[in-house]
Backbone as CSV, one residue per row, in Angstrom:
resi,resn,N_x,N_y,N_z,CA_x,CA_y,CA_z,C_x,C_y,C_z
1,MET,-20.947,-30.437,-77.098,-20.717,-30.768,-75.974,-21.203,-31.250,-75.606
2,THR,-20.753,-32.442,-74.703,-21.745,-33.809,-73.574,-22.202,-32.679,-72.250
3,ALA,-23.584,-33.281,-71.506,-23.864,-32.990,-70.209,-23.627,-33.386,-69.767
4,ILE,-22.768,-32.405,-68.510,-22.926,-33.813,-67.173,-23.459,-33.957,-66.057
5,ASP,-23.115,-35.163,-65.882,-24.181,-35.590,-64.671,-24.634,-35.831,-63.698
6,ARG,-25.136,-35.978,-62.544,-24.558,-36.205,-61.596,-23.424,-36.995,-61.189
7,ARG,-23.712,-38.118,-61.103,-22.729,-38.762,-60.890,-21.742,-38.879,-61.398
8,GLU,-21.291,-38.524,-62.734,-19.521,-38.161,-62.935,-19.210,-36.626,-61.956
9,VAL,-20.170,-35.380,-61.973,-19.632,-34.310,-61.065,-19.796,-34.808,-59.587
10,LEU,-20.322,-36.303,-58.987,-19.619,-36.247,-57.079,-18.936,-37.215,-58.019
11,ARG,-18.633,-38.196,-58.239,-17.038,-39.203,-58.643,-16.121,-37.795,-58.559
12,VAL,-16.153,-37.098,-59.496,-14.907,-36.039,-59.421,-14.513,-35.849,-58.316
13,MET,-15.726,-34.778,-58.051,-15.534,-33.891,-56.617,-14.876,-35.479,-55.296
14,LEU,-15.628,-36.338,-55.416,-15.218,-37.339,-54.663,-13.956,-37.996,-54.387
15,GLY,-13.367,-37.115,-55.483,-11.822,-38.209,-55.704,-11.395,-37.287,-55.909
16,GLY,-11.495,-35.758,-55.442,-10.602,-34.515,-54.589,-10.583,-34.640,-53.788
17,ALA,-11.917,-34.592,-53.150,-11.505,-34.685,-51.296,-10.879,-35.952,-51.060
18,VAL,-10.419,-37.171,-51.754,-10.137,-38.299,-50.823,-8.238,-38.248,-50.980
19,VAL,-8.349,-37.470,-52.041,-6.642,-37.133,-52.148,-6.808,-35.970,-51.811
20,ALA,-7.501,-34.988,-51.259,-6.756,-34.189,-50.548,-6.536,-34.819,-48.590
21,THR,-7.849,-35.558,-48.928,-7.313,-36.271,-47.097,-6.543,-37.362,-47.072
22,ALA,-5.655,-37.559,-48.040,-4.888,-38.869,-47.982,-3.289,-37.918,-48.094
23,GLY,-3.345,-36.421,-48.792,-2.140,-36.329,-48.567,-2.009,-35.296,-47.175
24,LEU,-3.261,-34.507,-47.069,-2.805,-33.934,-45.554,-2.519,-35.122,-44.375
25,ALA,-3.083,-36.284,-44.674,-2.681,-37.739,-43.430,-1.491,-38.751,-43.388
26,LEU,-1.109,-38.087,-44.609,0.584,-38.909,-44.637,1.790,-37.371,-45.024
27,MET,0.893,-36.332,-44.366,2.468,-35.277,-44.196,3.025,-35.615,-42.405
28,PRO,4.007,-35.920,-43.343,4.484,-35.580,-41.185,4.516,-35.201,-40.033
29,VAL,4.664,-33.958,-40.782,4.526,-32.395,-39.507,3.115,-31.901,-39.986
30,SER,2.566,-31.193,-39.575,2.380,-29.991,-39.775,2.493,-28.852,-40.602
31,ALA,2.419,-28.483,-41.866,2.783,-27.366,-41.507,2.839,-25.909,-40.866
32,LYS,4.015,-25.613,-41.372,4.223,-23.930,-40.573,4.437,-23.285,-41.144
33,SER,3.498,-21.399,-41.604,3.964,-20.496,-42.380,5.473,-20.335,-41.736
34,ALA,5.971,-19.297,-43.110,7.945,-18.921,-42.751,7.612,-17.732,-42.053
35,PRO,7.958,-17.442,-41.107,8.015,-16.004,-40.251,8.013,-14.839,-41.152
36,LEU,8.042,-14.281,-40.201,7.480,-12.647,-40.692,9.377,-11.995,-42.072
37,ALA,10.237,-12.304,-40.567,10.845,-11.659,-40.835,11.983,-12.680,-40.766
38,MET,12.524,-12.905,-42.049,13.048,-14.604,-42.450,15.003,-14.235,-42.198
39,SER,15.256,-13.163,-41.905,16.763,-12.560,-41.718,16.751,-12.433,-40.480
40,LYS,15.408,-12.456,-38.815,15.971,-13.291,-37.723,15.236,-14.506,-37.388
41,SER,16.115,-14.604,-36.851,16.166,-16.278,-36.599,14.463,-16.552,-35.781
42,LEU,14.554,-17.499,-35.318,12.676,-18.339,-35.003,13.403,-17.092,-33.111
43,SER,14.354,-17.173,-32.003,14.241,-16.713,-31.029,13.962,-14.751,-31.252
44,GLU,14.287,-14.663,-32.211,14.175,-13.450,-32.273,13.477,-12.822,-32.444
45,VAL,12.212,-13.004,-33.585,10.441,-12.631,-33.771,9.868,-12.335,-32.986
46,THR,9.473,-10.445,-32.373,8.458,-9.792,-31.583,7.206,-10.877,-31.895
47,GLU,6.774,-10.642,-30.840,5.309,-11.640,-30.099,4.664,-10.822,-31.258
48,ASN,4.280,-9.506,-31.185,3.044,-8.879,-32.043,4.474,-8.659,-33.456
49,PRO,3.119,-8.988,-33.816,3.327,-8.629,-36.279,3.603,-7.919,-36.249
50,VAL,2.351,-7.395,-36.358,1.805,-6.000,-36.572,2.466,-4.747,-36.654
51,GLU,3.086,-4.624,-35.043,3.996,-4.212,-35.497,5.701,-3.488,-36.457
52,GLU,5.390,-4.987,-36.308,6.418,-5.149,-37.617,6.031,-4.879,-39.153
53,ALA,5.007,-5.092,-39.485,4.615,-3.970,-40.609,4.545,-2.834,-41.114
54,VAL,5.234,-3.053,-42.355,5.352,-2.496,-43.485,4.696,-2.026,-44.630
55,VAL,4.184,-0.739,-44.497,3.504,-1.000,-46.021,3.921,0.143,-47.357
56,VAL,3.518,-1.222,-48.280,4.601,-0.361,-49.055,3.687,0.255,-50.560
57,VAL,3.583,1.339,-50.862,2.622,2.411,-51.280,3.603,2.474,-52.918
58,ARG,3.426,1.413,-54.162,3.814,1.943,-55.117,2.426,2.962,-56.761
59,ARG,3.255,4.152,-57.234,1.840,4.371,-57.735,1.701,3.764,-59.180
60,ARG,1.475,3.839,-59.384,1.900,2.872,-61.143,1.978,3.398,-61.881
61,ARG,3.228,3.966,-63.067,3.266,4.401,-63.818,2.414,4.330,-64.944
62,TRP,2.887,5.266,-65.965,1.948,5.792,-66.987,2.325,5.514,-67.680
63,VAL,1.171,4.631,-67.858,0.948,3.649,-69.149,0.412,4.388,-69.944
64,HIS,1.194,4.247,-71.464,0.526,5.317,-72.308,-1.459,3.794,-73.112
65,ARG,-1.867,5.014,-72.807,-3.445,4.395,-72.631,-3.227,3.747,-74.597
66,ARG,-4.018,2.192,-73.793,-4.455,1.450,-75.284,-5.657,1.136,-75.352
67,ARG,-6.788,1.120,-76.923,-8.102,1.153,-76.735,-8.540,0.097,-76.337
68,ARG,-9.613,-0.501,-76.296,-9.865,-2.210,-75.843,-10.929,-1.892,-75.902
69,ARG,-11.217,-3.293,-76.235,-12.907,-3.550,-76.899,-13.795,-3.266,-75.984
70,VAL,-14.556,-3.384,-75.183,-15.399,-3.335,-73.819,-16.741,-3.807,-74.443
71,CYS,-17.521,-5.300,-73.852,-19.091,-4.979,-74.373,-20.506,-5.093,-73.262
72,TRP,-21.176,-5.126,-73.173,-21.925,-4.454,-71.990,-23.230,-5.127,-72.617
73,TRP,-24.146,-4.727,-71.651,-25.779,-4.845,-72.142,-26.490,-3.715,-72.179
74,ARG,-27.587,-3.921,-73.156,-27.826,-2.615,-73.100,-29.464,-3.124,-73.707
75,ARG,-30.802,-3.369,-72.448,-32.023,-4.220,-73.723,-32.096,-4.703,-74.120
76,GLY,-31.097,-5.183,-73.743,-31.771,-7.244,-73.891,-30.107,-7.581,-74.568
77,ARG,-29.122,-7.080,-75.051,-29.307,-6.841,-76.413,-27.147,-6.762,-75.871
78,ARG,-26.019,-7.247,-76.474,-25.105,-6.646,-75.898,-24.469,-6.354,-77.224
79,ILE,-23.783,-4.962,-76.365,-23.045,-3.912,-77.353,-21.394,-4.255,-77.020
80,CYS,-21.077,-3.681,-78.378,-19.605,-3.579,-78.145,-19.008,-3.117,-78.795
81,ARG,-17.930,-1.807,-77.743,-17.102,-1.011,-78.394,-16.460,-0.797,-78.487
82,TRP,-15.351,0.150,-78.749,-14.016,0.007,-78.741,-13.709,1.705,-77.550
83,ARG,-13.055,0.994,-76.564,-12.518,2.321,-75.621,-11.637,2.843,-75.822
């Protein structure tokens, strides 16, 4: 495995920044998020979205427990066991 030098990291970071800047500059209209209620028209959406927020709590179905291999460090050594 070759070592990563600073010039290569800088080249990759600047290249990503150039691509992101070009993408934002060429976008004709600023992006807007979708409204919370897709079935309503834009004029019927309430001013306070917190009032329409719905909390959905789902219980996890009981799934047969499977043993899995778990590793941890103890006294500077890595211990792996089935749990």
